Structure formats: C-alpha cells, structure tokens
Backbone bond lengths (Angstrom), bond angles and torsions (degrees), N, CA, C in turn:
res aa  C-N    CA-C-N  psi(-1)  N-CA   C-N-CA  omega(-1)  CA-C   N-CA-C  phi
1 M - - - 1.468 - - 1.526 109.02 -
2 N 1.331 114.40 61.33 1.452 119.92 -177.80 1.519 109.39 -114.28
3 F 1.330 116.79 109.69 1.458 120.77 -179.94 1.528 110.39 -115.52
4 K 1.314 116.12 29.13 1.455 120.24 -175.38 1.531 110.71 -95.30
5 S 1.341 115.30 67.13 1.455 120.63 175.48 1.511 108.18 -134.13
6 D 1.343 116.27 177.76 1.458 120.47 -178.77 1.526 113.03 -85.53
7 A 1.334 118.13 -4.32 1.452 120.44 179.39 1.527 109.44 -63.48
8 P 1.328 118.79 136.26 1.474 121.17 -177.34 1.522 113.36 -53.62
9 L 1.343 118.33 -44.40 1.464 120.10 -178.71 1.519 111.06 -64.63
10 D 1.332 117.44 -38.21 1.466 120.45 176.80 1.524 110.54 -61.53
11 Q 1.317 116.53 -42.79 1.464 120.06 -179.47 1.523 111.27 -66.14
12 I 1.327 116.77 -37.87 1.461 120.37 178.73 1.524 110.55 -65.10
13 L 1.333 117.28 -45.19 1.457 120.56 -179.84 1.529 110.98 -66.86
14 E 1.321 116.80 -36.53 1.469 119.51 176.66 1.529 110.29 -64.23
15 A 1.338 116.98 -38.57 1.466 120.71 178.03 1.516 111.23 -64.82
16 L 1.316 116.87 -30.06 1.466 121.17 176.20 1.518 111.46 -73.28
17 F 1.337 115.95 -45.54 1.450 120.11 -170.62 1.522 114.42 -74.89
18 T 1.308 117.22 -34.20 1.467 118.74 -175.00 1.526 112.40 -58.03
19 P 1.340 120.23 -54.58 1.478 119.15 178.24 1.525 112.79 -68.40
20 Y 1.338 116.93 -32.13 1.475 119.88 177.83 1.523 110.25 -60.16
21 K 1.325 116.92 -48.52 1.463 120.07 -178.47 1.526 111.95 -65.37
22 E 1.328 115.86 -33.88 1.461 119.20 -179.81 1.521 112.05 -68.53
23 S 1.331 117.12 -28.73 1.467 119.48 -175.00 1.530 113.54 -103.82
24 V 1.330 117.29 -3.75 1.468 121.14 177.29 1.528 108.03 -117.08
25 P 1.330 117.58 90.41 1.469 120.75 -172.95 1.518 114.05 -60.50
26 D 1.335 117.75 -24.41 1.460 119.22 179.46 1.527 112.39 -63.34
27 V 1.336 117.70 -24.64 1.470 119.74 -179.64 1.526 110.08 -61.51
28 A 1.317 116.77 -55.09 1.457 120.09 -179.83 1.525 111.63 -64.22
29 K 1.316 116.63 -37.06 1.463 120.93 179.33 1.527 110.96 -61.17
30 I 1.324 116.10 -44.52 1.462 120.90 -179.73 1.527 110.79 -69.25
31 V 1.332 116.63 -45.83 1.464 120.55 -178.90 1.521 110.93 -61.00
32 N 1.321 117.35 -45.48 1.465 120.63 -179.74 1.524 111.50 -63.26
33 A 1.328 116.95 -38.36 1.468 120.51 178.10 1.525 110.63 -66.88
34 M 1.325 117.14 -38.32 1.463 121.08 178.15 1.521 111.51 -65.50
35 I 1.319 116.06 -38.85 1.473 120.38 177.48 1.523 110.28 -66.33
36 S 1.333 116.60 -44.70 1.466 121.09 179.72 1.526 111.43 -61.54
37 Q 1.329 116.09 -34.18 1.460 121.44 -179.51 1.528 111.80 -77.95
38 G 1.335 116.09 -13.76 1.463 119.91 -179.09 1.515 113.99 86.00
39 M 1.332 117.58 10.50 1.476 120.35 178.15 1.522 111.40 -67.90
40 I 1.330 115.58 -38.63 1.457 122.20 -178.33 1.521 108.32 -136.89
41 A 1.337 115.82 157.14 1.464 119.90 175.82 1.524 110.80 -88.85
42 S 1.338 115.90 -29.81 1.462 121.02 178.95 1.519 108.56 -157.52
43 E 1.322 115.49 169.88 1.460 121.00 178.99 1.526 112.02 -57.13
44 D 1.344 116.58 -29.97 1.458 120.79 -178.60 1.523 112.62 -62.93
45 D 1.326 117.86 -17.63 1.465 121.17 -179.03 1.527 112.60 -79.58
46 I 1.322 117.10 -13.56 1.466 120.46 -179.19 1.526 110.02 -73.29
47 I 1.328 116.53 132.35 1.458 121.89 173.60 1.536 107.38 -93.17
48 N 1.313 115.98 122.86 1.465 122.20 -177.25 1.528 109.27 -89.74
49 D 1.325 116.87 110.95 1.460 121.45 -177.86 1.526 111.71 -65.98
50 H 1.322 116.95 -50.58 1.460 120.07 178.56 1.520 110.68 -162.88
51 I 1.323 114.90 161.58 1.459 121.78 171.91 1.529 107.46 -122.76
52 A 1.323 116.60 153.69 1.463 119.89 -172.42 1.528 111.55 -133.02
53 F 1.317 114.22 147.31 1.455 122.35 179.77 1.524 109.46 -132.54
54 R 1.338 115.55 151.93 1.453 122.48 176.25 1.524 109.29 -115.98
55 T 1.340 116.57 140.41 1.458 120.68 -179.57 1.523 110.25 -138.10
56 L 1.328 115.00 169.65 1.462 122.35 177.27 1.525 109.85 -107.53
57 G 1.327 116.91 131.89 1.456 121.52 179.81 1.514 111.90 -82.82
58 V 1.321 115.69 75.90 1.467 122.01 177.94 1.529 107.54 -130.85
59 P 1.338 118.10 163.20 1.465 120.35 -179.84 1.528 112.39 -53.46
60 N 1.332 115.71 135.75 1.469 125.33 176.73 1.522 114.35 74.97
61 L 1.326 117.18 -0.98 1.462 119.40 177.88 1.534 108.13 -127.23
62 G 1.297 117.51 -156.35 1.444 120.81 177.56 1.515 114.27 76.96
63 I 1.324 115.33 -169.47 1.462 121.90 -175.18 1.524 111.57 -59.29
64 S 1.330 117.47 -44.42 1.466 120.41 -174.77 1.520 112.51 -60.67
65 S 1.313 116.98 -26.18 1.464 121.16 175.49 1.529 110.74 -86.34
66 F 1.315 115.79 -55.06 1.467 120.50 -170.51 1.528 112.79 -64.33
67 E 1.336 117.23 -34.95 1.462 120.23 -176.55 1.525 112.46 -63.81
68 K 1.326 117.64 -21.46 1.467 120.59 -177.15 1.520 112.32 -57.82
69 I 1.324 116.34 -32.35 1.466 120.09 179.67 1.520 109.96 -59.93
70 F 1.301 116.46 -48.52 1.464 120.50 -173.59 1.527 112.44 -81.86
71 L 1.322 117.41 -33.50 1.462 119.44 174.60 1.527 110.17 -61.94
72 H 1.319 116.18 -38.64 1.464 121.03 179.49 1.520 111.41 -62.21
73 H 1.315 116.27 -31.58 1.472 120.29 -177.05 1.531 112.52 -100.60
74 G 1.320 116.55 25.42 1.454 120.13 167.05 1.507 116.71 99.25
75 Y 1.325 118.38 1.43 1.458 119.97 177.50 1.532 110.36 -74.83
76 T 1.328 116.18 152.73 1.465 122.63 179.75 1.521 109.76 -116.11
77 K 1.331 116.46 127.08 1.461 121.07 179.83 1.517 109.87 -70.91
78 M 1.338 115.63 130.09 1.457 120.61 -174.97 1.533 110.61 -116.83
79 A 1.311 117.47 -138.65 1.465 122.20 -169.09 1.534 113.04 -72.67
80 P 1.349 115.51 146.52 1.467 120.37 174.09 1.529 110.90 -87.35
81 Y 1.338 114.98 157.47 1.469 121.51 175.40 1.524 107.84 -136.69
82 H 1.329 115.36 150.35 1.460 120.27 -178.66 1.524 109.89 -133.70
83 F 1.332 115.02 140.01 1.458 121.57 -177.15 1.524 107.39 -127.25
84 K 1.331 114.63 96.41 1.461 121.07 -170.26 1.522 112.46 -61.08
85 E 1.330 117.50 -51.59 1.462 120.08 -174.95 1.518 112.38 -67.64
86 K 1.326 117.14 -39.09 1.460 120.72 -178.59 1.525 112.09 -83.76
87 K 1.341 116.27 -6.80 1.471 122.35 178.88 1.525 111.34 59.05
88 L 1.328 114.79 51.46 1.456 121.92 -178.35 1.527 110.63 -126.61
89 D 1.322 115.25 149.01 1.454 123.22 167.35 1.518 107.20 -121.20
90 A 1.328 116.88 158.90 1.458 119.82 -179.63 1.520 110.59 -157.66
91 F 1.319 115.26 160.00 1.463 123.49 170.40 1.515 108.52 -135.54
92 W 1.328 115.93 154.94 1.458 118.24 169.15 1.519 108.13 -114.40
93 Y 1.321 115.44 157.90 1.457 122.78 -173.12 1.525 109.17 -130.61
94 A 1.331 114.89 127.26 1.459 120.71 -179.86 1.527 109.62 -81.63
95 P 1.323 118.10 137.35 1.464 121.32 -176.82 1.527 112.39 -74.69
96 P 1.340 116.76 160.63 1.466 120.45 179.24 1.520 113.23 -68.47
97 S 1.322 117.64 -20.67 1.465 122.06 174.25 1.521 108.24 -155.13
98 Q 1.337 116.41 164.27 1.461 120.69 -177.68 1.526 112.57 -67.15
99 K 1.308 116.88 -9.76 1.467 120.38 177.70 1.527 111.31 -66.11
100 Y 1.338 115.47 -28.26 1.462 120.15 -171.90 1.528 112.24 -103.91
101 P 1.321 116.19 154.97 1.476 119.31 179.25 1.523 112.21 -76.23
102 R 1.322 116.31 155.25 1.456 121.05 168.01 1.536 107.77 -64.98
103 I 1.325 115.69 161.06 1.463 121.40 176.06 1.528 108.12 -118.50
104 F 1.323 117.13 139.10 1.461 122.47 175.35 1.523 106.87 -127.41
105 I 1.345 116.35 117.00 1.461 120.67 -179.12 1.522 108.81 -119.05
106 S 1.319 116.19 124.72 1.463 121.40 177.95 1.521 110.06 -111.46
107 E 1.333 114.79 161.15 1.464 121.05 -175.96 1.523 109.77 -144.03
108 L 1.308 115.70 132.92 1.465 121.08 177.55 1.528 110.05 -79.34
109 R 1.336 116.26 129.27 1.464 120.72 176.76 1.537 107.84 -80.02
110 V 1.302 115.70 82.63 1.459 122.28 -171.73 1.527 111.52 -57.55
111 N 1.320 117.46 -39.03 1.468 119.69 -176.73 1.526 113.41 -70.38
112 D 1.322 117.18 -7.93 1.469 120.81 175.91 1.523 112.04 -90.53
113 L 1.312 116.98 -2.93 1.462 121.36 -178.27 1.530 110.51 -91.38
114 S 1.317 115.99 171.82 1.467 120.74 179.08 1.524 109.83 -64.05
115 K 1.347 115.98 157.50 1.464 119.61 179.96 1.525 111.18 -61.29
116 T 1.328 117.08 -36.75 1.470 120.05 179.11 1.525 110.94 -60.03
117 T 1.320 115.99 -45.95 1.465 120.20 -179.90 1.521 111.05 -68.69
118 Q 1.332 116.38 -41.51 1.466 118.92 176.84 1.520 111.04 -58.36
119 D 1.322 116.62 -44.31 1.464 120.73 -177.84 1.519 111.27 -60.79
120 I 1.310 116.79 -39.90 1.471 119.93 178.64 1.522 110.18 -64.74
121 I 1.325 117.10 -47.44 1.471 120.27 -178.75 1.524 110.58 -61.94
122 Y 1.343 116.62 -45.72 1.463 119.32 -178.39 1.524 112.22 -68.88
123 K 1.320 117.46 -25.11 1.466 119.78 175.69 1.524 110.70 -58.68
124 Y 1.328 115.49 -37.92 1.462 120.24 -178.90 1.527 113.09 -86.86
125 T 1.311 117.80 -33.20 1.468 120.24 -173.96 1.527 113.75 -97.08
126 H 1.331 118.11 -15.96 1.468 121.31 -177.71 1.534 112.89 -56.32
127 P 1.342 120.19 -37.88 1.469 119.57 -179.56 1.532 113.94 -65.21
128 I 1.334 117.68 -12.55 1.469 120.73 -179.88 1.527 107.46 -83.84
129 T 1.315 116.79 97.54 1.470 122.10 -172.72 1.525 112.69 -98.79
130 E 1.319 117.73 -5.19 1.460 122.33 177.39 1.514 109.30 -137.66
131 D 1.314 116.44 153.87 1.457 121.39 176.93 1.529 108.73 -63.33
132 P 1.342 118.61 116.69 1.467 119.95 -177.24 1.527 113.46 -63.12
133 I 1.326 117.04 -23.34 1.468 119.76 178.85 1.528 110.57 -66.35
134 A 1.338 116.52 -27.62 1.467 120.66 -177.87 1.518 113.02 -62.81
135 S 1.322 116.63 -23.97 1.468 120.35 -177.89 1.524 112.81 -93.91
136 I 1.332 116.66 4.92 1.462 120.89 -177.46 1.522 109.99 -105.83
137 D 1.310 116.30 137.13 1.466 121.14 170.46 1.522 106.99 -81.05
138 L 1.315 116.98 102.80 1.463 120.85 -174.33 1.519 112.89 -68.01
139 D 1.327 117.05 -11.35 1.462 120.65 175.49 1.526 111.96 -90.46
140 N 1.337 115.83 0.89 1.464 121.34 179.55 1.532 108.27 -106.17
141 P 1.341 118.72 98.09 1.467 121.47 -176.17 1.515 113.60 -56.59
142 S 1.324 117.25 -33.89 1.461 120.17 -179.77 1.523 110.73 -64.78
143 M 1.328 117.13 -44.45 1.468 120.79 179.19 1.524 110.85 -64.31
144 V 1.328 116.18 -42.51 1.461 119.63 -179.62 1.525 110.01 -65.88
145 G 1.326 116.60 -43.78 1.456 120.71 -179.93 1.514 112.51 -59.36
146 K 1.324 116.74 -41.45 1.461 120.75 179.43 1.528 111.45 -68.39
147 F 1.333 116.60 -32.01 1.460 120.42 -178.02 1.522 111.68 -59.67
148 F 1.328 117.69 -37.73 1.458 120.75 -176.70 1.528 112.38 -58.48
149 Y 1.315 116.62 -26.40 1.461 120.11 -173.61 1.524 113.72 -117.47
150 Q 1.326 117.23 4.78 1.459 118.07 179.29 1.529 109.77 -81.32
151 P 1.333 117.34 147.36 1.467 120.04 179.83 1.522 111.06 -76.24
152 L 1.327 116.70 110.96 1.458 120.50 179.49 1.519 111.66 -79.81
153 W 1.323 115.91 -22.15 1.467 120.77 177.27 1.519 107.95 -142.47
154 Q 1.318 115.70 168.14 1.456 119.45 -175.48 1.531 111.54 -67.90
155 L 1.300 114.95 155.77 1.459 121.07 179.28 1.525 109.28 -60.18
156 P 1.330 118.48 131.74 1.467 119.42 -178.44 1.522 112.22 -73.87
157 S 1.303 115.26 157.51 1.462 119.83 172.18 1.524 108.28 -79.40
158 L 1.302 115.85 157.83 1.469 120.25 177.33 1.525 110.22 -62.02
159 E 1.314 116.79 -38.59 1.465 120.49 -179.81 1.527 110.93 -61.19
160 D 1.329 116.86 -44.46 1.468 120.34 179.33 1.522 111.25 -66.58
161 Y 1.327 116.29 -41.55 1.466 120.41 178.79 1.532 110.48 -58.48
162 Q 1.311 116.42 -46.94 1.461 120.28 -177.71 1.528 111.69 -69.07
163 S 1.327 116.53 -33.79 1.458 119.93 176.77 1.526 110.68 -65.70
164 L 1.328 117.39 -43.26 1.464 120.95 176.90 1.524 110.91 -62.05
165 A 1.322 116.09 -44.54 1.466 120.63 -176.55 1.519 112.09 -61.98
166 A 1.336 116.34 -28.89 1.458 119.66 -179.59 1.520 111.64 -64.96
167 E 1.339 117.08 -29.75 1.472 120.41 178.45 1.518 112.66 -103.86
168 S 1.325 117.12 -39.54 1.463 121.00 -177.35 1.526 109.92 -145.29
169 E 1.321 115.90 104.43 1.464 118.98 177.86 1.528 110.75 -65.17
170 Y 1.302 116.67 -27.11 1.468 121.26 174.71 1.529 109.53 -61.75
171 A 1.339 116.69 -47.72 1.465 120.91 -179.97 1.518 110.90 -59.72
172 A 1.318 116.94 -44.12 1.463 120.76 -179.82 1.531 110.51 -62.76
173 W 1.343 116.69 -41.63 1.473 120.04 -179.91 1.520 110.33 -60.72
174 V 1.337 116.93 -46.19 1.462 120.11 -176.81 1.528 111.76 -70.25
175 I 1.323 118.19 -39.67 1.459 119.67 -176.32 1.527 110.68 -62.99
176 Y 1.328 116.77 -28.34 1.471 118.56 176.97 1.529 112.06 -91.48
177 N 1.341 117.47 -46.28 1.471 121.04 -172.64 1.522 114.43 -87.13
178 R 1.331 117.88 -15.74 1.466 123.20 -179.09 1.537 109.94 58.45
179 Y 1.336 117.70 -132.49 1.468 120.22 -174.20 1.527 113.17 -92.45
180 Y 1.302 115.53 21.40 1.460 120.77 178.30 1.535 109.91 -55.36
181 L 1.325 117.56 143.37 1.462 121.76 179.83 1.532 110.12 -58.97
182 N 1.324 116.28 120.34 1.464 120.97 -176.18 1.525 112.03 -76.19
183 H 1.327 117.40 -43.06 1.467 120.13 174.90 1.521 111.10 -167.62
184 Y 1.320 115.02 158.85 1.456 120.30 167.74 1.514 107.27 -121.15
185 T 1.332 116.64 166.67 1.462 120.29 -166.59 1.523 111.71 -132.19
186 I 1.312 116.25 124.30 1.467 121.71 177.36 1.527 109.47 -81.68
187 S 1.330 116.87 127.37 1.470 122.18 176.31 1.524 108.68 -78.95
188 V 1.314 115.61 95.16 1.465 121.08 -175.23 1.532 111.38 -64.38
189 H 1.332 117.64 -35.75 1.471 120.57 -177.69 1.530 113.17 -63.11
190 E 1.334 116.76 -15.86 1.462 120.06 178.73 1.530 112.47 -87.53
191 L 1.314 117.67 -5.95 1.460 121.29 -178.19 1.528 110.75 -81.10
192 P 1.333 117.97 160.32 1.467 120.59 177.85 1.524 111.43 -67.67
193 E 1.319 115.97 152.11 1.470 121.05 176.95 1.520 110.27 -61.64
194 P 1.326 119.90 146.30 1.463 127.68 0.05 1.527 113.38 -90.93
195 F 1.351 115.90 6.97 1.466 119.52 -173.39 1.525 112.90 -76.94
196 N 1.333 116.99 -1.46 1.460 120.74 175.97 1.527 112.11 -78.66
197 L 1.324 115.94 -1.02 1.473 121.79 173.51 1.524 108.15 -101.15
198 L 1.326 116.80 128.50 1.463 119.71 -175.47 1.525 111.91 -61.64
199 S 1.327 117.42 -34.07 1.464 119.91 179.01 1.527 110.99 -61.51
200 V 1.320 116.34 -40.83 1.465 120.70 178.95 1.525 110.53 -71.91
201 F 1.322 116.24 -41.83 1.462 120.21 -178.91 1.527 111.15 -65.55
202 N 1.327 117.28 -38.47 1.462 120.13 176.89 1.524 111.54 -60.55
203 T 1.324 115.98 -42.42 1.471 119.98 177.53 1.516 110.16 -60.04
204 F 1.328 116.33 -43.51 1.468 122.26 176.64 1.534 110.76 -58.28
205 L 1.319 116.55 -45.32 1.461 120.37 -179.76 1.529 111.55 -61.12
206 E 1.313 115.72 -46.92 1.464 119.36 -178.28 1.524 111.68 -66.55
207 E 1.323 116.93 -33.19 1.474 119.99 176.49 1.528 111.18 -64.97
208 H 1.332 115.96 -22.14 1.467 120.31 179.10 1.529 111.92 -104.21
209 G 1.326 116.12 19.56 1.456 120.10 170.73 1.511 116.03 82.61
210 I 1.334 117.95 15.67 1.459 120.55 177.19 1.525 109.17 -87.96
211 K 1.320 116.15 122.65 1.460 121.44 178.97 1.519 109.60 -83.56
212 L 1.335 116.62 127.91 1.456 121.13 -176.56 1.531 112.16 -101.27
213 N 1.308 115.39 145.57 1.464 123.09 174.86 1.529 107.89 -68.13
214 D 1.336 116.75 119.95 1.466 119.93 -178.55 1.526 112.42 -109.34
215 S 1.350 117.04 18.68 1.455 119.97 176.59 1.531 109.17 -64.01
216 G 1.314 116.43 122.71 1.460 120.30 -173.06 1.512 109.83 80.84
217 S 1.297 117.05 -67.42 1.459 125.17 172.77 1.525 106.29 -170.35
218 K 1.299 117.07 165.95 1.463 118.94 -179.38 1.528 111.33 -66.68
219 I 1.332 116.46 -34.05 1.465 120.83 174.77 1.521 108.42 -107.68
220 K 1.324 115.97 119.90 1.456 121.63 176.61 1.525 107.66 -94.69
221 V 1.333 117.68 128.05 1.461 121.98 -173.42 1.520 109.97 -120.15
222 S 1.330 116.85 131.92 1.454 121.98 178.56 1.522 110.41 -66.61
223 A 1.319 115.62 161.65 1.470 120.81 -178.03 1.523 112.43 -58.83
224 D 1.325 116.90 -32.90 1.465 119.84 179.52 1.528 112.99 -85.44
225 G 1.332 115.99 -2.70 1.460 120.65 177.41 1.517 115.10 76.97
226 L 1.336 117.81 4.03 1.462 120.65 -172.19 1.524 114.64 -101.76
227 L 1.328 117.68 -4.35 1.463 121.03 175.90 1.522 108.62 -127.86
228 K 1.326 115.34 117.16 1.461 121.55 179.11 1.522 108.14 -117.44
229 Q 1.331 115.74 133.64 1.457 120.57 -176.66 1.525 111.43 -137.23
230 S 1.317 115.35 145.42 1.458 121.80 171.06 1.525 107.49 -142.79
231 S 1.309 117.03 171.56 1.462 119.41 -179.08 1.512 110.40 -156.41
232 S 1.324 114.72 155.53 1.456 119.88 173.21 1.523 108.56 -77.38
233 V 1.309 115.89 162.78 1.464 121.28 173.50 1.522 107.91 -89.31
234 A 1.317 117.24 131.99 1.454 121.11 -179.07 1.527 110.83 -58.63
235 K 1.309 115.51 139.49 1.454 120.81 174.38 1.529 109.38 -76.15
236 M 1.318 115.36 150.35 1.456 120.73 174.79 1.533 108.37 -82.84
237 I 1.315 115.62 129.47 1.464 120.70 -176.83 1.530 109.36 -120.93
238 P 1.340 117.96 148.77 1.464 119.91 179.05 1.524 110.56 -70.62
239 A 1.316 116.28 131.11 1.464 121.32 179.58 1.517 109.19 -126.31
240 T 1.325 115.66 139.29 1.458 121.57 176.87 1.520 108.73 -108.62
241 F 1.312 116.30 128.34 1.456 121.74 -176.32 1.529 110.41 -103.27
242 A 1.326 115.10 172.54 1.464 119.79 177.92 1.527 109.22 -57.46
243 G 1.303 116.60 136.84 1.459 120.40 -177.51 1.514 112.49 89.83
244 G 1.342 116.16 -4.08 1.458 120.04 175.68 1.515 115.26 91.08
245 E 1.344 117.87 0.24 1.468 119.12 178.19 1.533 109.24 -65.13
246 T 1.314 116.06 149.81 1.462 120.42 -179.83 1.526 110.26 -127.73
247 L 1.332 115.03 151.66 1.456 121.39 178.53 1.520 107.71 -162.37
248 A 1.318 116.22 144.99 1.468 120.05 173.76 1.527 108.16 -81.14
249 I 1.334 116.84 124.00 1.463 121.67 -179.02 1.526 110.40 -127.35
250 S 1.324 116.35 167.60 1.467 120.78 -179.01 1.518 111.18 -68.54
251 G 1.334 115.45 134.75 1.450 120.85 173.13 1.522 109.95 -95.68
252 S 1.322 116.92 -143.32 1.454 122.18 178.17 1.523 109.92 -101.08
253 Y 1.311 117.09 179.22 1.464 120.49 -174.07 1.522 110.73 -147.50
254 V 1.327 116.99 -173.22 1.463 122.86 -179.56 1.525 108.43 -124.95
255 E 1.322 116.32 138.95 1.456 120.93 177.87 1.527 109.53 -113.13
256 F 1.321 116.30 160.52 1.463 123.38 -179.14 1.524 108.21 -136.40
257 A 1.326 117.22 131.04 1.456 120.73 -175.93 1.520 111.10 -130.85
258 E 1.324 115.19 139.70 1.459 122.22 172.36 1.525 107.26 -120.19
259 R 1.320 116.24 112.83 1.465 122.10 177.54 1.525 108.33 -101.35
260 L 1.312 115.56 114.40 1.460 120.55 -177.46 1.528 110.88 -82.46
261 P 1.344 117.77 158.96 1.464 120.92 179.59 1.521 111.48 -66.31
262 L 1.322 115.84 146.84 1.452 121.04 171.39 1.527 108.92 -66.72
263 A 1.324 116.49 159.92 1.465 121.17 -173.22 1.527 112.75 -53.50
264 D 1.330 117.51 -39.81 1.473 120.87 -177.16 1.518 112.97 -67.35
265 F 1.341 116.97 -16.38 1.459 120.13 -175.43 1.526 112.80 -119.79
266 A 1.331 116.66 4.75 1.467 120.71 -174.52 1.524 112.44 -63.05
267 H 1.324 117.03 -21.36 1.469 120.59 -177.58 1.528 112.59 -83.07
268 L 1.333 116.50 -11.52 1.462 119.51 -175.07 1.528 111.62 -79.21
269 P 1.340 117.06 146.17 1.467 119.30 174.52 1.525 110.14 -67.77
270 K 1.315 115.91 154.67 1.464 122.35 -175.12 1.527 112.99 -51.55
271 E 1.326 117.70 -40.79 1.461 120.98 -175.05 1.530 112.97 -69.52
272 Q 1.332 117.55 -14.10 1.463 120.23 179.06 1.528 112.61 -96.52
273 L 1.309 117.31 -3.81 1.458 121.46 -177.81 1.528 111.16 -89.42
274 D 1.324 115.59 141.71 1.461 119.26 169.64 1.528 108.18 -125.24
275 A 1.323 115.65 178.76 1.464 120.04 -172.95 1.525 112.76 -60.04
276 T 1.340 117.61 -30.93 1.466 120.26 -178.11 1.524 112.33 -70.02
277 M 1.322 117.29 -15.42 1.461 121.86 -177.97 1.527 112.18 -96.84
278 R 1.312 116.16 -1.03 1.461 120.57 -177.80 1.530 111.16 -109.82
279 R 1.293 116.11 165.29 1.466 122.87 179.73 1.519 109.92 -57.18
280 E 1.313 116.32 128.53 1.461 121.48 -177.22 1.533 109.54 -105.36
281 G 1.321 115.20 171.82 1.454 120.87 174.66 1.515 113.91 74.24
282 F 1.330 115.62 -159.54 1.454 121.99 -175.63 1.524 109.51 -133.38
283 E 1.306 116.46 -177.98 1.462 122.72 -179.00 1.521 107.91 -137.73
284 A 1.336 117.00 119.68 1.466 120.67 -175.69 1.523 112.22 -57.89
285 A 1.331 117.07 -41.20 1.470 119.83 -177.97 1.531 110.85 -63.93
286 N 1.333 117.09 -37.39 1.467 120.44 176.76 1.522 110.42 -66.80
287 A 1.334 115.29 -51.22 1.467 120.38 -176.38 1.523 111.72 -60.64
288 D 1.334 116.65 -35.36 1.457 121.00 -179.70 1.526 110.96 -55.75
289 K 1.322 116.68 -40.49 1.465 121.11 -179.77 1.531 112.06 -81.81
290 I 1.335 116.28 -31.96 1.467 119.97 178.28 1.527 110.38 -63.69
291 F 1.347 117.42 -36.60 1.471 120.64 177.02 1.530 111.13 -50.80
292 E 1.322 116.76 -33.20 1.456 121.20 -172.92 1.529 113.72 -74.92
293 S 1.338 117.06 2.49 1.461 120.34 175.64 1.517 112.10 -62.20
294 T 1.340 116.79 -20.48 1.478 119.70 177.43 1.526 111.45 -105.82
295 Y 1.325 118.51 2.57 1.458 121.89 -174.73 1.529 110.64 -87.35
296 S 1.313 116.63 152.30 1.471 121.92 -175.41 1.524 112.01 -63.00
297 G 1.346 117.35 -25.28 1.447 119.37 177.15 1.507 113.13 -62.20
298 Q 1.339 116.59 -23.61 1.468 122.34 176.12 1.533 111.28 -101.14
299 T 1.316 117.36 -48.54 1.468 119.90 -175.63 1.520 111.83 -68.67
300 G 1.344 116.81 -23.19 1.460 119.81 -177.18 1.514 114.36 -87.40
301 K 1.339 117.05 -0.20 1.467 119.11 -178.49 1.522 111.57 -79.27
C-alpha cells in the first residue's frame, strides 16, 4: 500500500489515505500488530484489495458525478449491485494496473425514502446546482485530494442527523461525513501462511482487540465460496453539528478480504498465483452486511 510517487493517481490515493489513517485508530493498531507478528515489514507491504465510498443519489451528485475522478485516471466501470432493503445501488471499478486497489462506490436511492427523509436530504443538497466535479482539474492531484474533504453542503443539525438515522443510517453517515473514505481493505490472501486464511486472520485481529462486524456472521462468504470478507466495527467519534451540538457517531472502518483461486488455478502454490487467477468482483450479499459496520446494531454492542 505504497502510493508515495509522483504519479497523479498515487498522489490522489495518498491524499485520501493520510487523513483516513489519522482518524481511524484501528488502522495503526492492525498494522503495528501485523509488523510485530512478522507478517509484514512495513505498512507498504499490505496489498489493498479495494477502497469504498458512499454517495447520495441526488441531482449533480451520486455515482455519476463521483466516478468521474477514477474513470479519468484509468479505472474501468464494472458490474452493478443492488441492495433492496437498504435502498442502495453500487458499481465496482477495476484499476488501471494491479498496483492500485479496486474502487467500490455506492449510492443511496433517495427518491425511494420517505418524504420526510427526502426533504431533509434535499435541504442540504438542493443548493448544489452543478456537478462539483466539473469545477475540478482532474489532472491536479492537490485539487482532487482537497475535494474529498471539502464541505459540499452545510453542516447538518443534530436533529436532522438523528431523523435521517431513524430511516437510513447510511443517509445519516453520508450527510455528516460527505465523501470521506468509508473503508480500505487488506488482501488477506497475500499474507504469509497461516494468516492468508481469513479465519486465522480474524482470530489474530480479535486477539489484538479488534471488534469484528458479526452481522450475518463474522466471515461473509460469496455463493461460489471464493470470496470471503470480514470487517472491523467503526469506532464512535465525537462530532459537532450545526449550532454546536455534539454527539458520538460512527466513523470509518477496515475491511479484510480473502480471494480464493479460480478452479483452473486452485492447484497452483500461493507464490505462483496473481490477481487474475483469483476470484474477481464483489458479492451483494457480502457487501450488504459489510455496510452495517457503521450501523448502530454493530457499534452499539
């Protein structure tokens, strides 16, 4: 996970990761434990499977706006995913080379929510009359990096935040955090044995005090059995709302993925496998439960 080069995409990803790591204490905790265990020599040895973002499906925002950043820098739009109960749509994006992580961008179907919730969301997003990406020089990493953390709408009131959370915790998370990096993902299968198995790595995490999302189960497994995922539970962070009200709310978290070899390559030793020989893409049923890493059903336990 080394993005410290002069390439524009590297600079953009570094601009994303620096504040994310500073505000998600589990990142350093996990990395330091991995180093102590001898799994890695430094954080740069970690292979980042994917990073994820949450957006609102309203005019001038959402996936159609946000994806432009990554499409411009060589990513390819891949399969769509739909989450009926959570009222979300999503796409994943393949990187321009194996050096870079996949991208997963989800979007809240705002018009499927109650009128009360829609009114709150549109109160904050209605003033955005043009696609904010249009005003950014996508070849300028500094401008792109700053965009991820700039306030696109005014700070919400605590009352509005809590009203949104009552219907959609996803909506509440986005209205406060905006396009902040939701999570990054450690490629467990790239680690040395026996920690290249998610079951073993999860045990390691829990032994070091990392709380895991147990929605559905701690390990979420795709229907074909070739994609296994788990995640930490987001820490509660102090948030200040409009008017000065404060409340501890969900921050971001860390995900862990084990991509098993495809049938044609299952006989090969680990050192002969590359990403093209392993299960690609995502699994809606897995992602549906991973979303809940920021939900009160997990953070409140």
